[in-house]
C-alpha positions in Angstrom: 2.3 -9.5 6.8 2.8 -6.3 5.3 4.7 -3.3 7.0 2.9 0.0 7.1 3.2 2.0 4.2 5.5 5.0 4.0 6.8 4.9 0.6 5.7 7.9 -0.8 6.7 10.1 2.2 9.9 10.9 0.8 10.5 12.6 -2.6 10.4 10.4 -5.4 12.4 9.8 -8.0 10.9 7.7 -10.8 7.3 6.7 -12.2 5.2 3.8 -9.7 6.3 0.6 -10.3 5.5 -2.7 -7.9 9.2 -3.3 -6.7 10.4 -5.1 -4.0 9.5 -1.5 -1.8 5.5 -1.4 -3.2 5.4 -5.3 -2.7 6.7 -5.0 1.3 3.7 -2.8 2.1 0.9 -3.5 -0.4 -1.6 -5.1 1.9 -1.6 -2.2 4.0 -1.2 0.4 0.5 -4.2 -1.1 -1.0 -6.5 -1.5 2.5 -6.0 2.1 2.7 -5.9 3.2 -0.9 -8.7 1.5 -1.9 -12.1 2.5 -0.7 -13.9 -0.6 0.7 -11.3 -3.1 -0.4 -12.6 -5.4 1.9 -16.1 -5.4 0.8 -15.5 -5.7 -3.1 -12.5 -8.6 -2.0 -15.9 -10.2 -0.3 -18.2 -9.4 -3.0 -15.5 -10.7 -5.8 -14.5 -13.8 -4.2 -18.3 -15.0 -3.3 -19.1 -14.6 -7.0 -16.4 -16.3 -8.2 -17.6 -18.9 -6.0 -20.7 -19.1 -6.8 -19.9 -19.4 -10.7 -17.6 -22.3 -10.6 -17.9 -25.9 -10.1 -15.4 -28.8 -9.4 -12.7 -28.7 -11.9 -13.0 -25.5 -13.3 -10.2 -22.9 -13.8 -9.9 -19.5 -11.9 -7.5 -16.6 -13.1 -7.0 -13.6 -11.3 -4.6 -11.3 -13.5 -2.4 -9.1 -11.9 -3.0 -11.0 -8.4 -0.3 -9.0 -6.4 0.0 -10.7 -3.5 -3.1 -13.1 -3.7 -5.4 -12.2 -1.4 -8.2 -12.9 -3.9 -7.3 -16.3 -4.5 -6.7 -17.1 -0.8 -10.1 -16.2 0.0 -11.6 -18.1 -3.2 -9.7 -21.1 -1.8 -11.1 -20.6 1.8 -14.5 -20.1 0.7 -15.0 -22.6 -2.3 -16.5 -26.2 -1.6 -14.8 -27.2 -4.7 -11.5 -28.3 -6.2 -10.8 -25.8 -8.1 -7.4 -24.5 -10.1 -6.8 -21.2 -8.7 -4.2 -19.8 -11.4 -2.6 -15.9 -10.3 -0.6 -14.1 -12.5 1.4 -11.1 -12.1 4.6 -9.5 -13.8 6.2 -8.5 -10.1 8.8 -11.0 -8.7 8.1 -9.7 -5.1 4.2 -10.0 -5.5 4.4 -13.1 -6.6 7.0 -14.2 -3.4 4.9 -13.0 -1.1 1.9 -14.5 -2.7 3.4 -17.5 -2.7 4.9 -17.6 1.3 1.1 -16.9 2.0 -0.2 -19.9 0.1 2.1 -22.0 2.1 1.4 -20.5 5.8 -2.5 -21.0 4.4 -1.5 -24.9 3.2 -3.5 -23.4 -0.1 -3.1 -25.1 -3.2 -2.5 -21.6 -6.0 -0.6 -21.6 -8.5 1.1 -18.2 -8.6 3.1 -17.2 -11.9 5.2 -14.4 -12.9 4.6 -13.3 -16.7 2.9 -10.6 -18.8 -0.9 -11.0 -18.7 -1.0 -10.4 -22.2 1.0 -12.9 -23.8 0.1 -15.8 -21.2 -1.0 -19.0 -22.4 -4.7 -19.3 -20.9 -6.4 -22.4 -20.5 -10.0 -22.8 -20.9 -11.5 -21.1 -17.9 -15.2 -20.5 -16.3 -13.7 -17.2 -14.1 -11.4 -14.3 -14.6 -10.7 -11.7 -12.1 -8.6 -8.8 -12.7 -8.7 -6.3 -9.6 -7.2 -2.8 -10.1 -5.1 -4.7 -12.9 -6.1 -3.2 -16.2 -5.9 0.6 -15.7 -2.1 0.0 -15.5 -2.3 -1.7 -18.9 -2.1 0.7 -22.3 -5.4 1.3 -23.7 -4.5 -0.5 -27.2 -3.6 -3.6 -25.3 -6.1 -3.3 -22.9 -9.0 -4.0 -25.6 -6.6 -7.1 -27.1 -6.9 -8.6 -23.6 -10.2 -8.5 -23.0 -10.6 -9.8 -26.7 -8.0 -12.8 -25.0 -10.2 -13.4 -21.9 -13.3 -13.6 -23.6 -12.3 -16.2 -26.4 -10.5 -18.1 -22.9 -13.8 -18.3 -21.4 -16.0 -21.3 -21.3 -19.8 -20.1 -22.3 -21.5 -18.6 -19.6 -18.0 -17.7 -18.3 -17.4 -14.6 -16.4 -14.9 -11.9 -16.0 -15.3 -9.6 -13.4 -13.0 -6.7 -12.6 -12.1 -3.7 -10.5 -11.2 -0.2 -11.5 -10.5 3.4 -11.0 -13.0 5.5 -13.5 -13.4 8.8 -14.6 -16.4 10.6 -14.6 -17.2 12.2 -18.5 -18.4 15.4 -16.5 -15.5 17.3 -15.6 -17.2 18.9 -12.5 -18.6 15.9 -11.2 -14.7 14.2 -11.6 -12.9 16.9 -9.8 -15.5 16.8 -7.3 -15.5 12.7 -7.1 -11.2 12.8 -6.7 -11.8 15.6 -3.8 -14.0 13.3 -2.2 -11.5 10.5 -2.7 -8.4 11.9 -1.5 -10.3 13.3 1.7 -10.7 8.8 2.3 -7.1 8.9 2.1 -6.4 11.7 4.2 -8.9 9.4 7.0 -6.7 7.0 6.3 -3.6 8.6 7.9 -2.0 9.9 4.3 -0.1 13.2 4.3 -1.1 16.2 1.5 2.1 15.2 0.6 1.9 11.4 0.4 -1.0 12.0 -1.6 0.4 14.2 -4.4 3.4 12.5 -4.4 1.7 9.4 -5.0 -0.8 11.3 -8.1 2.7 12.2 -9.9 4.3 8.8 -9.4 1.7 7.4 -11.3 0.8 9.8 -14.1 0.7 7.8 -17.5 1.4 4.7 -15.7 -2.7 4.7 -14.4 -4.9 5.5 -17.0 -8.3 4.6 -15.9 -11.4 4.7 -18.9 -15.1 6.1 -17.8 -17.6 3.8 -16.8 -19.4 3.8 -20.6 -15.7 3.2 -22.0 -15.1 0.0 -19.8 -18.7 -1.2 -21.3 -17.9 -0.4 -24.7 -14.6 -2.6 -24.2 -16.2 -5.1 -23.0 -18.9 -5.5 -25.3 -16.7 -5.1 -28.1 -15.2 -8.0 -27.1 -18.0 -10.3 -27.4 -19.7 -10.5 -23.8 -23.3 -10.5 -24.1 -23.8 -9.1 -20.7 -22.2 -6.6 -18.4 -22.9 -4.6 -15.3 -21.3 -2.5 -12.3 -22.1 -4.1 -9.7 -20.6 -1.7 -7.1 -19.3 1.8 -7.1 -18.1 4.2 -4.4 -17.0 7.7 -5.8 -14.5 7.2 -8.9 -14.2 3.3 -7.9 -16.4 0.7 -9.9 -16.6 -3.7 -9.9 -18.1 -4.7 -13.1 -19.0 -8.1 -13.9 -19.4 -9.7 -17.3 -20.9 -13.1 -19.4 -19.7 -14.5 -22.3 
């Protein structure tokens, strides 16, 4: 069980990273920081189940504490090979403990998602992870995902997005900060986190995400969920 997120209630001295302090409160942090997080988790896990069958491999890149794969494991009628990859040791430790508690057969690996040697897979997932990968490396990673997918395989990913219209972009960010205040975060905490994420989280626009996916070779791309500056995308090989 995650503790309450108070990471940014004190002055920060470093850029944001997924260390022990963040991992210990991550489940609370993400549910209060990402609008409709549980709905997106439900949507993504449902589509992963509907697009896989017995024997298929499902990867979750930047799996954090394992929520998405645990949900897939709970829902699927099939025997799937579920693999979660994250470069944060504290996150993976928590994911493994959760899987053990639920008796879920899920492999959680501490590894760089850019360097991991993927097997042929039917489903790749990545929720709010690509935005932390440098843009040039992000393009490389998406190409690697495409090459590792079987024909008709899918890639579902969720991201923070920016709007091309600067006035709208500012309004959507303001709307998002209102959401965070309703979740109990103070102005100070919101400001601190924004500063910590500066140059660490680099969002693309919806169109830039589309271009990246199409350039990698995917034949189909669609936005399947969006609220203000948060979106979930579906791509098929």
